[in-house]
N, C-alpha and C positions, 0 to 999 in steps of 0.2 A: 841637274844632271847627276846620274849615278855612275860612279867609276866602274862598278861591276858591269853595267851594260856597255860602257865605253871600251873596257878592256876585252870583253867578249867579242864585240864588233871588230876590234883591231886584231884579234887573235887569228883571223882567217886571212890567208894570202890573197884570195879573190877580192875580199872587201878592201884590203889595203890597196890593191891595184885599182879598184873603182875610185877610191879617194885620190889616188895619184892622177887618174884621168880627169877628175873634177877640179883639180887645182888649176887647170887651164881655162876653166869656165863651165857654165851649165851645159848639161847634155840631157837628151831624152833617154828613156829606158832603152829604146831601140838602138840609139847611138852607143850607149854603154855596152849593150849586148853584142854589138858587132865586133867588139874587141875580144870576145870569149867564144869558146866552142861549147856552149851549154844552152839549155832551153830558156825561153823567156820566163817560164815559171821559176827557174832557179835564180835568174837575175833578179826577179821580183822579190824572192825570198831574201837574198843578200841586201837588196835596197831597203826592205822592211826592217831588217836588223840595224842597218845604219841609221834609219829614221828613228827607231826606238831609242837608240843611243844618242840621238840628236846630233849626229855627226853630219847629216845632210838635211837640207830643206827641199821640199817639193813645191813647184809652182805649176798650176794648170793653165794652159793656153790652148783654147779650143779643145781639140781631141787629144792633145799631147800633154804629158807630164814631164817637166824638166826638173832635174836634180842639180843642186849646187852645194858646195861645202858650207858648213856652219862653222866659220872660223872662230866664233866666240867660244865654243866648246873646246876646240883645239888649243886656243890660247889659255883657257883655264887649266887644261891638262898640262900644258907646257909649264905654266907657273907652278903647279903642284909638283911636277917632276923636278923642276929647278930648285924648289924649296927643299924637297926630299934629298937632293944631291948636296945641298948646303950652299947653293949659289944665291946671293942676295944682291939686289940692285940698291945701291946707296944713293 
């Protein structure tokens, strides 16, 4: 994981909202898109940035693609931020 891609992905409020939606479970691109007033192409663009940053995984089921959080990247980021802040688990 590159922190540059992660922070770029997290810098956009739409992508942060997508991550908040996915914390409740996997969703299809259409289900994600129904929460926003933007085109499917724009949603796909945001999802591709989240995938590049490895913040989401995609799973294909028949004709649908479902997205879910990649919690391991989020945990790695949280550990790094905690260490940067000076918090250590003993």
